[in-house]
Phi, psi and omega in degrees: 000358179272157179119219183290135179268131186261014180280122179280160178300323181291322177297316181296314180301317180295324183290330182257350174089007173203168187299136179264016183287344182086359182291330177286337185239099177235111182235135175220135180296343181251022186280005173066225186294340178272008185297339181261350186299329182302321182289321176299319178296317178301308184297315181290329178289316183284326182227076185296334178250138178056045184302309182297320179295322179293319177298319178298313182299316185282331187247341184084005178286156174298148181300325179300319177295322177300319177298317180295319179293315181295329179278353179076017181261358181222139179281134178287141175281159178303323180294331177292314180295319178299315180300319179294317180295329181272356180277177176298340180264006186304319179297318179294321179297312180297318178301318180294314181298321185270358181308128178086357181291138176256010180301129182304319181296324181290318180295323175296320179299316179297316179295319178298319177297316180297313180297322178297320178294319178295321179296315179299318178299318180296319179295316180298316179296318180296319180294326180288332183266351179285138177290145178287139181257000000 
């Protein structure tokens, strides 16, 4: 299972619910005043309604801080990102951050997730077709 990853961009995009082109997520350490905008885009894309309240719920931050983060006027602390990744929404957050990444470890991770889902489906189908004893 090691080697070339066969997950297409369209399969990946469909699995996470938005484009994997990386166009929604452009971050550069030298992006100046727009350097915090990536996090606001992430938050508004994942939680388009009640964005600040969702950030508060998932991270424990004050709602006012959630508004600043969602607006892209404040840089998220590492602990904020960790809290999001460890929350029930962590998979979606990581998918958004990594969208468009060509890193081999990430592409293997996506393939492993896909294969795991296919395996679970096969087991469920097999269990449904087995006669009851």
